[in-house]
C-alpha positions in Angstrom: 0.8 2.2 -22.7 3.6 0.7 -24.8 4.0 -3.0 -24.8 7.5 -4.0 -25.9 9.3 -7.2 -26.7 12.9 -8.1 -26.6 12.3 -10.2 -29.6 10.0 -8.9 -32.4 8.8 -12.5 -33.1 7.0 -12.5 -29.8 3.4 -11.7 -29.9 0.8 -10.6 -27.4 -0.3 -14.2 -26.7 3.1 -15.4 -25.7 3.8 -12.3 -23.7 0.5 -12.8 -21.9 1.4 -16.4 -21.1 4.7 -15.2 -19.8 3.1 -12.6 -17.5 0.7 -15.2 -16.0 3.1 -18.1 -15.8 4.2 -19.4 -12.4 7.5 -20.3 -14.2 8.2 -16.6 -14.9 9.7 -14.1 -12.4 8.5 -10.5 -12.4 11.0 -7.6 -11.9 10.6 -3.8 -11.8 13.3 -1.7 -13.4 13.7 2.0 -13.8 15.7 2.0 -17.0 14.9 1.3 -20.7 15.3 -2.4 -21.7 15.1 -1.8 -25.4 18.1 -3.3 -27.0 19.6 -4.5 -23.7 22.0 -7.1 -25.1 22.6 -9.0 -22.0 19.0 -10.1 -21.6 17.4 -13.2 -23.2 15.8 -12.5 -26.6 12.6 -14.3 -25.6 11.6 -11.9 -22.8 8.9 -9.3 -22.9 8.3 -6.2 -20.8 5.6 -3.6 -20.1 6.4 0.1 -20.0 4.9 1.9 -17.1 4.3 5.5 -18.1 7.9 5.9 -19.4 9.1 5.7 -15.8 9.5 2.0 -15.1 9.6 -1.3 -17.0 8.1 -4.5 -15.7 10.1 -7.4 -17.1 9.1 -11.0 -17.1 12.0 -13.5 -16.8 11.7 -17.3 -17.2 12.8 -18.8 -13.9 15.4 -21.0 -15.5 17.1 -17.8 -16.8 17.1 -15.9 -13.5 20.5 -17.3 -12.1 22.4 -16.1 -15.2 20.6 -12.7 -15.2 21.2 -12.2 -11.5 24.9 -12.2 -12.1 24.5 -9.1 -14.4 23.6 -7.0 -11.4 20.4 -5.9 -13.2 18.0 -7.3 -10.6 18.5 -6.2 -7.0 16.4 -5.8 -3.9 14.3 -2.9 -5.2 13.5 -4.8 -8.4 11.7 -7.7 -6.7 8.0 -6.8 -6.4 6.9 -6.2 -2.8 3.8 -7.8 -1.5 0.9 -5.7 -0.1 -2.0 -6.8 2.1 -5.5 -5.6 2.9 -5.8 -3.0 5.7 -9.1 -3.9 7.3 -9.6 -5.4 10.8 -13.2 -6.5 10.7 -16.4 -5.7 12.7 -19.9 -6.6 13.5 -23.2 -6.0 11.7 -25.3 -2.9 12.1 -27.7 -0.6 10.2 -26.4 2.4 8.3 -25.5 5.5 10.2 -23.7 8.6 8.9 -21.6 9.4 12.0 -18.2 8.9 10.3 -19.3 11.2 7.4 -20.7 13.8 9.7 -17.5 13.8 11.8 -15.5 14.4 8.6 -17.6 17.4 7.5 -18.8 15.4 4.5 -22.5 15.2 5.0 -22.7 18.9 5.7 -21.4 19.9 2.2 -23.5 17.3 0.4 -26.4 19.6 1.1 -27.3 23.1 -0.1 -25.7 25.5 -0.9 -22.6 23.5 -2.1 -24.3 20.3 -3.2 -20.9 18.5 -3.4 -21.6 14.8 -4.3 -18.5 14.0 -6.4 -20.4 14.8 -9.6 -18.1 14.7 -12.6 -15.3 12.9 -10.7 -14.0 9.4 -11.0 -13.0 7.3 -8.0 -10.8 4.3 -8.7 -10.6 1.6 -6.1 -7.6 -0.8 -6.6 -8.5 -3.7 -4.4 -10.4 -7.1 -4.4 -13.0 -6.1 -7.0 -16.6 -5.0 -6.6 -20.0 -6.5 -6.4 -21.4 -4.6 -9.3 -24.9 -6.0 -8.8 -25.6 -4.0 -5.6 -28.0 -1.1 -5.8 -25.5 1.1 -4.0 -23.5 1.3 -7.2 -26.4 2.2 -9.5 -27.8 5.6 -10.5 -31.4 6.7 -10.2 -32.1 5.2 -13.6 -31.0 1.8 -12.5 -27.9 1.9 -14.7 -24.5 1.2 -13.2 -22.2 4.1 -12.0 -19.2 1.9 -12.7 -17.4 3.1 -15.7 -15.2 0.0 -16.0 -13.8 -3.0 -14.2 -10.4 -4.4 -15.0 -10.4 -7.9 -13.5 -6.8 -9.1 -13.5 -7.9 -12.6 -12.4 -10.1 -13.4 -15.4 -8.3 -14.3 -18.6 -11.2 -15.2 -20.9 -12.2 -11.7 -21.9 -10.4 -8.8 -23.6 -7.7 -7.0 -21.5 -7.5 -3.2 -21.5 -5.6 -1.9 -24.5 -1.9 -2.4 -23.9 -2.1 -4.4 -20.7 -2.3 -7.9 -22.1 -3.7 -9.8 -19.2 -7.0 -9.8 -17.3 -10.4 -8.8 -18.7 -11.9 -5.3 -19.0 -15.7 -4.8 -18.6 -17.2 -1.5 -19.7 -20.3 0.2 -18.3 -22.2 -1.1 -21.3 -21.2 -4.6 -20.5 -22.2 -4.1 -16.8 -25.5 -2.6 -17.7 -26.2 -5.5 -20.0 -25.4 -7.9 -17.2 -27.7 -6.1 -14.8 -30.6 -6.5 -17.2 -29.9 -10.2 -17.5 -31.3 -13.0 -15.3 -27.7 -14.5 -15.3 -25.5 -11.4 -14.9 -22.3 -13.3 -14.2 -22.6 -15.0 -17.6 -21.9 -11.6 -19.1 -19.6 -10.0 -16.6 -18.1 -12.8 -14.4 -16.1 -10.5 -12.2 -16.9 -11.0 -8.5 -15.6 -9.6 -5.2 -15.4 -12.8 -3.1 -13.5 -11.0 -0.3 -15.8 -8.0 0.0 -13.0 -5.5 0.9 -13.1 -3.7 -2.4 -16.9 -3.4 -2.4 -16.8 -1.9 1.1 -14.3 0.7 0.1 -16.1 1.7 -3.1 -19.4 2.1 -1.2 -17.8 4.2 1.5 -16.3 6.5 -1.1 -19.1 6.6 -3.6 -22.1 4.5 -2.6 -25.6 5.7 -3.1 -28.8 3.7 -2.3 -31.4 5.7 -0.4 -34.4 3.5 -1.0 -35.4 0.1 0.3 -34.4 -1.7 3.4 -30.6 -1.4 2.7 -30.2 2.3 2.3 -26.7 3.6 2.2 -24.9 6.8 1.3 -21.2 7.3 0.7 -19.1 10.4 0.7 -19.4 11.1 -3.1 -22.7 9.4 -4.1 -22.7 10.9 -7.6 -19.1 10.1 -8.5 -18.4 7.5 -11.2 -16.4 4.5 -10.2 -13.5 2.6 -11.8 -12.4 -0.7 -10.3 -9.3 -2.9 -10.6 -9.5 -6.3 -9.1 -5.9 -7.3 -8.4 -4.8 -10.8 -9.1 -3.2 -12.7 -6.2 0.6 -12.8 -6.0 2.6 -15.6 -7.7 3.5 -18.6 -5.6 7.2 -18.0 -5.9 6.8 -14.5 -4.4 4.6 -15.8 -1.6 7.2 -18.5 -0.8 10.1 -16.0 -1.1 8.3 -13.6 1.3 7.0 -16.4 3.6 3.4 -15.2 3.3 1.0 -17.9 4.5 -1.4 -19.5 2.1 -4.9 -18.0 2.4 -3.6 -14.5 3.2 -4.5 -12.1 0.4 -1.3 -10.7 -1.1 -0.8 -8.5 -4.1 2.3 -7.7 -6.2 3.7 -4.2 -6.4 4.0 -4.4 -10.2 0.3 -5.4 -10.6 -0.7 -2.4 -8.4 1.5 -0.1 -10.5 -0.2 -1.2 -13.7 -3.6 -0.7 -12.0 -2.6 2.9 -11.1 -1.6 3.5 -14.7 -5.0 2.1 -15.9 -6.8 4.4 -13.4 -4.8 7.4 -14.5 -5.7 6.8 -18.2 -9.3 7.8 -17.4 -8.2 11.3 -16.6 -6.5 11.6 -19.9 -9.3 10.0 -22.0 -12.3 11.6 -20.3 -10.6 14.7 -19.1 -12.2 14.4 -15.6 -10.7 14.4 -12.2 -9.5 10.9 -11.0 -9.0 10.0 -7.4 -7.1 6.8 -6.7 -7.8 5.0 -3.4 -5.4 2.4 -2.0 -6.4 0.4 1.1 -3.3 -1.8 0.9 0.0 -1.7 2.9 3.3 -3.5 3.6 6.1 -3.3 6.1 8.7 -4.2 3.4 11.0 -1.3 2.5 12.9 1.6 4.1 9.8 3.5 5.2 10.8 6.7 3.4 8.8 6.3 0.2 11.6 5.2 -2.0 9.9 2.1 -3.5 8.9 1.9 -7.1 5.2 2.0 -6.2 5.7 5.0 -4.0 7.7 6.9 -6.6 5.2 6.2 -9.3 2.3 7.3 -7.1 4.2 10.5 -6.5 4.5 11.0 -10.3 0.7 10.5 -10.8 -0.4 12.5 -7.7 1.3 15.8 -8.9 -0.5 15.7 -12.3 -3.4 18.1 -12.7 -6.8 16.9 -11.7 -5.4 13.8 -10.0 -5.3 12.7 -6.4 -3.9 9.6 -4.7 -5.2 8.7 -1.2 -3.3 6.0 0.7 -4.1 4.3 4.0 -1.5 4.3 6.8 -2.0 0.7 7.9 -3.0 -1.1 11.1 0.4 -1.7 12.6 0.5 0.9 15.5 -0.1 -1.7 18.2 1.3 -4.8 16.4 4.8 -4.6 18.0 6.4 -5.0 14.6 8.8 -2.1 14.7 11.9 -1.6 16.7 14.1 1.5 16.9 17.5 1.4 18.5 20.6 3.5 18.8 24.2 2.4 19.4 26.9 4.5 20.9 30.7 4.4 20.4 32.8 3.0 23.2 34.2 6.4 24.0 30.6 7.7 24.4 30.5 11.3 25.7 26.9 11.6 26.4 26.0 13.6 23.4 23.5 12.4 20.7 22.5 9.2 22.4 20.3 8.4 25.4 22.3 5.4 26.5 25.8 4.0 26.1 25.0 0.9 24.1 27.7 -0.6 21.9 25.7 -3.7 21.1 21.9 -3.9 21.1 20.3 -7.3 21.7 17.0 -7.0 20.0 14.6 -9.8 21.1 11.8 -11.2 19.0 9.2 -13.6 20.5 7.9 -16.2 18.0 4.8 -18.2 18.8 4.0 -21.8 18.1 3.5 -23.1 14.6 5.0 -20.1 12.8 5.9 -21.0 9.2 8.3 -18.2 8.9 8.9 -14.5 8.7 11.2 -11.8 7.3 13.0 -9.1 9.3 14.6 -6.1 7.8 17.1 -3.9 9.5 17.9 -0.4 8.0 20.8 1.7 9.3 21.4 5.4 8.9 24.3 7.0 7.0 27.2 7.0 7.5 27.1 4.1 10.0 27.7 0.5 9.0 26.1 -2.1 11.1 26.4 -5.9 11.5 23.9 -8.3 13.0 24.4 -11.7 14.5 21.7 -14.1 15.6 21.0 -16.4 18.6 18.2 -18.9 18.5 15.9 -19.8 21.4 18.0 -23.0 21.8 21.2 -21.1 22.1 22.7 -21.7 18.7 24.5 -18.6 17.3 25.2 -17.3 13.9 28.0 -14.7 13.5 27.5 -11.4 11.8 27.5 -11.5 8.0 30.4 -9.7 6.2 29.1 -6.5 4.7 30.0 -7.2 1.0 27.3 -5.7 -1.2 24.8 -8.3 -2.4 26.1 -11.1 -0.2 23.6 -13.8 0.8 24.3 -16.7 3.1 22.1 -19.7 4.1 22.3 -21.5 7.5 20.6 -24.6 8.7 20.7 -24.9 12.5 22.1 -28.1 14.0 19.7 -28.7 16.9 16.7 -26.9 15.4 14.7 -27.1 12.2 15.0 -23.5 11.2 16.6 -22.4 7.9 18.0 -18.9 7.9 18.9 -16.7 5.0 20.9 -13.6 5.7 21.3 -10.9 3.0 23.6 -7.9 3.3 23.3 -4.8 1.0 25.8 -2.1 2.0 24.1 0.4 -0.3 20.5 -0.3 -1.3 20.2 1.7 -4.5 16.7 3.1 -4.1 17.4 4.6 -0.6 21.2 4.7 -0.5 21.1 3.1 3.0 22.4 -0.2 4.3 19.9 -3.1 4.5 20.3 -6.3 6.4 17.6 -8.8 5.7 16.8 -12.0 7.6 14.5 -14.8 6.4 13.6 -17.4 9.0 11.8 -20.5 7.8 10.1 -22.7 10.4 11.5 -20.7 13.3 11.7 -22.4 16.7 9.1 -21.0 19.1 10.6 -18.8 21.8 12.8 -15.7 21.9 15.2 -15.0 19.0 18.0 -12.4 19.7 19.3 -10.2 16.9 22.7 -8.8 18.1 23.2 -5.4 16.4 26.7 -3.9 16.5 28.8 -1.5 14.4 31.7 -1.8 12.0 34.1 1.1 12.8 33.1 4.4 14.2 29.5 5.1 15.2 28.3 8.5 14.1 24.6 8.6 14.9 23.9 4.9 15.7 20.2 4.9 14.8 18.7 1.8 13.2 15.2 0.5 12.5 13.8 -3.0 12.2 10.5 -4.1 10.8 8.6 -7.4 10.9 5.9 -8.3 8.4 2.4 -6.8 8.7 0.0 -8.8 10.8 -1.8 -10.1 7.8 1.4 -11.8 6.5 2.0 -13.9 9.7 0.3 -17.1 10.8 1.5 -16.9 14.4 2.4 -14.2 16.9 5.8 -12.7 16.0 6.6 -9.5 18.0 9.5 -7.4 19.3 9.7 -7.6 23.1 10.6 -3.9 23.2 8.7 -2.4 20.3 8.4 1.2 19.2 4.8 2.3 18.1 6.1 5.0 15.9 7.3 4.8 12.2 4.6 2.2 11.9 2.8 3.6 8.9 2.8 1.0 6.2 4.1 1.8 2.7 3.2 3.5 0.4 1.9 5.9 3.0 5.4 7.4 3.3 5.3 8.6 -0.4 5.8 12.4 -0.3 3.0 13.6 -2.6 0.1 11.2 -1.8 -2.5 12.0 0.8 -1.5 9.8 3.7 -4.3 8.9 6.1 -4.2 7.4 9.6 -7.4 6.6 11.5 -9.2 7.6 14.7 -12.4 6.7 16.6 -15.1 9.2 15.8 -17.0 8.3 19.0 -14.3 9.8 21.3 -11.9 11.5 18.8 -9.0 9.4 20.1 -6.5 7.9 17.7 -7.2 4.2 17.1 -4.8 2.0 19.0 -4.1 0.0 15.8 -3.5 3.0 13.6 -0.1 3.4 12.0 1.9 6.3 13.3 4.5 8.5 11.8 6.9 10.0 11.0 8.9 8.5 8.2 12.3 6.9 9.1 14.0 10.1 8.1 11.6 12.4 10.0 9.3 13.5 7.1 5.9 14.5 8.4 3.5 11.6 7.7 0.5 11.1 7.9 -1.1 14.2 6.5 -4.4 13.8 8.3 -6.6 11.3 10.2 -10.1 10.1 9.2 -12.7 7.9 11.0 -11.7 4.2 10.9 -13.3 2.6 14.0 -16.7 1.0 13.9 -17.5 2.7 10.6 -20.9 1.9 9.1 -20.4 0.0 5.8 -22.5 -2.1 3.5 -21.1 -5.1 5.4 -21.9 -3.7 8.9 -19.6 -1.9 11.3 -16.0 -2.3 10.3 -12.6 -0.9 11.4 -9.2 -0.3 9.8 -7.1 2.2 8.0 -8.5 1.3 4.6 -11.9 2.7 5.6 -10.3 6.0 6.5 -8.7 6.1 3.1 -12.0 5.5 1.4 -13.8 8.2 3.3 -11.0 10.6 2.5 -11.1 9.6 -1.2 -14.8 10.5 -1.3 -14.1 13.8 0.4 -11.4 14.6 -2.2 -13.9 13.8 -5.0 -16.3 16.3 -3.4 -13.6 19.0 -3.3 -12.5 18.3 -6.9 -16.1 18.7 -8.0 -16.0 22.2 -6.5 -12.5 23.0 -7.7 -12.2 21.3 -11.1 -15.6 20.3 -12.4 -17.1 23.7 -11.4 -14.0 25.6 -12.7 -12.9 27.2 -9.5 -9.4 25.7 -9.6 -9.4 23.5 -12.7 -5.7 22.4 -12.3 -5.7 21.2 -8.7 -3.5 18.3 -7.8 -2.6 16.3 -4.6 -0.2 18.9 -3.3 -2.8 21.7 -3.4 -5.5 19.3 -2.1 -3.3 18.4 0.9 -2.9 22.1 1.7 -6.6 22.7 1.6 -7.4 19.6 3.7 -4.7 20.6 6.3 -6.1 24.1 6.6 -9.6 22.8 7.2 -8.7 20.0 9.5 -10.1 19.8 13.0 -7.5 20.2 15.8 -7.6 19.7 19.5 -6.4 22.6 21.7 -4.5 20.2 24.0 -2.3 18.7 21.2 0.5 20.1 19.1 0.5 19.8 15.3 1.7 18.2 13.2 2.0 15.1 15.3 2.8 11.4 14.7 -0.7 10.2 15.2 -3.0 12.5 13.2 -0.6 14.6 11.2 -2.1 18.0 10.9 -5.5 17.0 12.3 -8.7 15.2 11.6 -10.4 15.3 8.2 -13.1 18.1 8.1 -14.3 19.0 4.6 -16.7 21.5 5.9 -13.8 23.2 7.6 -12.0 23.6 4.3 -14.7 25.8 3.0 -14.9 27.7 6.3 -11.2 28.4 5.9 -11.7 29.6 2.4 -14.2 32.2 3.5 -12.2 33.1 6.6 -14.7 31.8 9.2 
């Protein structure tokens, strides 16, 4: 990776300090910044695969830079949360793996164990001391850990921050009585260790035996650093809620991809993270970068679909023109009063409203106490702050007529210290209504400290980003005990009707190294392990040495289990339930 500076006198140390500083703002751009004369000479930036640049801007320079028009909505890193619900303790059982056709192909004659493949978990880190991540010799199966939170070690080449620990470092630590003196990286949350074990765990002896989907795959781990305070405050994410920046995830993806290039082995990237921010069509920088990586040979990207299906955080409406003729709309609504109930002690939330071309919408607001805010004028980039007279709420309204990444209109509302009760967003049109459809999203559950819900929610288009990215393997989750879709599972399709998710995998009461757990991230980990098994067969064993995510998706879809009483694809499970054994049955025409 190229590390570039807008002033050649800068060095790696000063750039590293800039990257980590709370007084520096991070931005994502999709154009070259080399020689960009309007930018401050003291800035540095990181090139992401020649596709994006992450630029680090001193906060005191941001107001001047914002007037250049360089940094817009899509440039501000989105925040992503963990997609695990929790569960209770239990001993290991392989039901989820059996339901996915994984255990069946681990045995003779295929012996698919992920051998020769690399699974990369980008998450909260890994407990490298656990037996489940060691081989039969006792050595670690972890190739490397990039811990973005530790600054005392050596970063990966070209990345400038965090510390990289190799397999040699980890093995030395495992032989020591004080392993954390040598490799201080820890997974204090446990989420990353759970996913890595589900995908590639292997410990068949002792009282804590456990077997993952690809027990002979090697593992690469990126422990993401927590988001900067200014982004947490900007996005109104409560303290204590794990939140990770889009740009740090993008760099983690690039790090993972480098192992395919250096070692010439298949790499499977597993993401158990999600967000409701964005247009839900896969237009974000992270989604687009994941697409670019996924279509490369011997790569695969597996993304969870989130836990927002029953959260009441999505609303879909349709307006009709006053001379409504009964065509193209189910009701003659020229203004839609969208109601949001806010619970007690809510510190704040953000609501995004996306319209559909060629309509132009406007949204006014009424508080629970009856104070009203008129619709904001639709000048591109306009932002207005309001402080209510009789209530303590501060409201920021942003209007973007053409959001560059999607081409759609975005209306964004930021409510700080909202009054408990029902808030009404009054949606109407400017000029002629052509289709009238619009969608609203509230933050993911993990980013709220009180109940905030639509009173008339829509459970569809609730997959979290980046599961809407076109070329990734997008996974919802179901209950393997009854084959029913999990009530919390995100549902498709995309906002524009693209078929998402691709498949569903077990995600309810799944046996993990931390007991029974639920959530879409577990489904992604199981699928990532299954993909490693298939890539062993296809790439490592030279049956299809240039396979990528598009081909993988086709194989998984052909082998998926489908119920006779359902039509496919559908919004809940895509093309069916993950069945790796079914893939090979389809190949031989069974």
